[in-house]
C-alpha positions in Angstrom: -3.7 -29.1 11.3 -1.5 -32.1 12.2 -1.6 -35.4 10.4 -3.8 -37.2 12.9 -6.4 -34.4 12.9 -6.5 -34.4 9.1 -7.1 -38.1 8.8 -9.6 -38.3 11.5 -11.5 -35.6 9.7 -11.3 -37.5 6.3 -12.6 -40.7 7.7 -15.3 -39.2 9.8 -16.7 -37.0 6.9 -16.9 -39.6 4.1 -18.1 -43.2 3.8 -15.4 -45.7 2.9 -16.6 -46.2 -0.7 -16.3 -42.4 -1.4 -12.7 -42.1 -0.4 -10.3 -41.4 -3.3 -8.2 -44.6 -2.8 -11.1 -46.9 -2.3 -11.3 -50.2 -4.1 -13.7 -53.0 -3.2 -10.8 -55.4 -3.2 -7.1 -54.9 -3.6 -6.7 -57.5 -6.3 -3.0 -56.8 -7.0 -2.1 -57.1 -3.3 -4.2 -60.2 -2.8 -2.7 -61.9 -5.8 0.9 -61.1 -4.9 0.4 -62.2 -1.3 -1.1 -65.5 -2.4 1.9 -66.2 -4.5 4.2 -65.8 -1.4 2.7 -69.0 0.0 2.8 -67.7 3.6 1.8 -70.0 6.5 -1.5 -69.3 8.1 0.2 -68.0 11.3 2.8 -65.9 9.5 2.5 -62.4 11.0 1.3 -59.7 8.5 1.0 -56.0 9.0 -1.1 -53.7 6.8 0.4 -50.2 7.2 -2.1 -47.4 6.7 -4.7 -50.1 6.3 -7.5 -47.7 7.3 -10.9 -49.0 6.1 -9.4 -51.2 3.4 -11.0 -54.6 2.8 -7.6 -56.3 2.6 -7.9 -57.6 6.1 -11.2 -59.2 5.2 -9.7 -60.9 2.3 -6.7 -62.1 4.3 -9.0 -63.6 6.9 -11.0 -65.3 4.2 -7.8 -66.7 2.7 -6.9 -68.3 6.1 -4.4 -65.9 7.5 -4.6 -65.8 11.3 -1.9 -63.3 12.5 -2.9 -59.9 11.0 -2.2 -56.4 12.3 -3.8 -53.3 10.8 -2.0 -50.0 11.6 -3.5 -46.6 10.9 -3.1 -43.1 12.2 -6.9 -42.6 12.3 -8.8 -44.2 15.1 -12.0 -43.5 13.2 -10.8 -45.6 10.3 -9.9 -48.5 12.5 -13.3 -48.3 14.2 -15.1 -48.5 10.8 -13.0 -51.6 9.8 -13.6 -53.2 13.2 -17.3 -52.6 13.0 -17.5 -54.0 9.5 -15.8 -57.2 10.6 -17.9 -57.7 13.7 -16.9 -60.6 15.9 -14.4 -61.7 13.2 -12.4 -58.6 13.9 -11.6 -59.7 17.4 -8.8 -61.8 15.9 -7.1 -58.8 14.4 -4.5 -56.6 16.2 -5.6 -53.0 15.7 -2.8 -50.5 16.0 -3.6 -46.8 16.2 -0.5 -44.7 15.6 1.9 -42.9 13.2 4.1 -45.3 11.3 7.0 -42.8 11.7 6.9 -43.0 15.5 5.0 -46.0 16.7 6.9 -48.8 18.5 6.5 -52.1 16.7 7.8 -55.6 17.8 11.4 -56.3 16.6 11.8 -58.7 13.6 8.2 -59.9 14.1 6.5 -59.6 10.7 6.8 -61.9 7.8 5.0 -59.5 5.5 4.8 -55.7 5.5 2.0 -54.4 3.2 1.5 -50.7 2.4 -0.8 -49.3 -0.2 -0.9 -45.5 -0.3 0.7 -44.7 3.1 4.4 -44.2 2.3 3.8 -41.7 -0.5 2.4 -39.2 2.0 5.8 -39.0 3.7 7.3 -36.2 1.6 10.1 -35.2 4.0 13.4 -37.1 4.1 13.3 -37.4 7.9 9.8 -39.0 7.7 11.0 -41.4 5.0 14.0 -42.4 7.2 11.8 -42.9 10.3 9.5 -45.2 8.2 12.5 -47.1 6.9 13.9 -47.5 10.5 10.6 -48.9 11.7 10.4 -51.2 8.7 13.9 -52.5 9.3 13.2 -53.0 13.0 9.8 -54.8 12.5 10.3 -56.9 9.4 12.1 -60.3 9.8 15.3 -60.8 7.8 14.2 -62.6 4.6 10.7 -61.1 5.1 8.5 -59.6 2.3 7.5 -56.0 1.5 4.7 -55.1 -0.8 4.3 -51.4 -1.3 2.0 -49.3 -3.5 2.7 -45.6 -4.1 1.8 -43.0 -6.7 3.7 -43.4 -9.9 5.2 -40.4 -11.8 2.0 -40.1 -13.9 -0.2 -39.7 -10.9 -1.5 -36.3 -9.5 0.9 -34.4 -7.1 -1.7 -34.5 -4.3 -4.2 -36.9 -2.7 -6.8 -36.0 -0.1 -5.6 -32.4 -0.2 -2.1 -33.3 0.8 1.1 -33.4 -1.3 2.5 -36.8 -2.0 5.9 -38.2 -3.2 5.7 -40.0 -6.6 8.1 -42.9 -7.3 9.6 -44.9 -10.0 10.7 -48.4 -9.0 14.3 -47.3 -9.2 13.7 -44.3 -6.9 11.8 -46.4 -4.4 14.6 -49.0 -4.4 17.1 -46.3 -3.6 15.0 -44.8 -0.8 14.5 -48.2 0.9 18.2 -49.0 0.7 20.5 -52.0 0.2 18.8 -54.2 2.8 16.0 -54.9 0.2 16.0 -56.6 -3.1 13.4 -55.6 -5.7 11.7 -58.8 -7.0 9.0 -57.4 -9.2 7.1 -54.2 -10.0 4.0 -53.2 -12.0 1.7 -50.2 -12.6 -2.0 -50.1 -12.0 -4.4 -47.4 -13.0 -6.8 -46.6 -10.2 -9.9 -44.5 -10.9 -11.3 -42.8 -7.8 -15.0 -42.9 -7.0 -15.0 -39.3 -8.3 -13.5 -40.3 -11.6 -9.9 -39.1 -11.1 -7.2 -41.3 -12.7 -4.3 -42.2 -10.4 -1.4 -44.4 -11.6 -0.1 -46.6 -8.9 3.3 -48.3 -8.7 3.4 -51.6 -7.0 6.7 -53.1 -5.9 7.6 -56.4 -4.1 10.8 -56.4 -2.2 12.5 -59.2 -0.3 14.5 -58.3 2.8 18.0 -59.8 2.7 18.8 -62.3 5.4 
C-alpha cells in the first residue's frame, strides 16, 4: 500500500475527532504564530494540514493568504466542507510534500505538525528539506511539531522518526537557526499519550 492509499483510507474511515493526532485547536501553534506578528497577507502554508482546524483559527485571526497541503484528497475535502464558503479563500494543495512543486521563495511561514516525522528515510527527509528551502523565503519562519523521544515508535500504523531539538536542527541544516523549542503531551482520543516536540526556526537571510 502506498502512502496516498494509506492516508485516503485513514481519513475516509474515521471522523476527524477520532484521529490520533486530533486536537480541537492547536494552541501551541496558534500562540507561536501570533507572536510572529505576521502581516495579514503574509503567505502561510500548513504542510500535512489534513482536517486540522488551524486554518479556521488563522482565518479568524485575520490571515488572508493561506495554503493547506495534504497527501489525502479526502482530508482536504473534509476541511473544505467544514469551512463552507469561507474555504474558497484557501489554496488547497493535494500532493506529497516530498515531490510536489511549490512556488519558489513564496511563503513567509511554513507550519508542520505531525507530517515530517512520518518521513523515516534519509532520501524522504532530504526531499522535504529541498522543498522547504525552495518554498520558504529567506528570513522566513518554520514551526514544526514532531514526536519526541518519549513518544511511541508508530502512529496510524506507520513507523515514525522521533526527534530531539538537536537532532531536528542537524537534519534541517545550517540554513536554519533554532529560536525556541518546547514539549507538549498530547493524549489521543483513544487515551494514548504522545509527547510532541515543537520547534521554531528562522531561516537565515
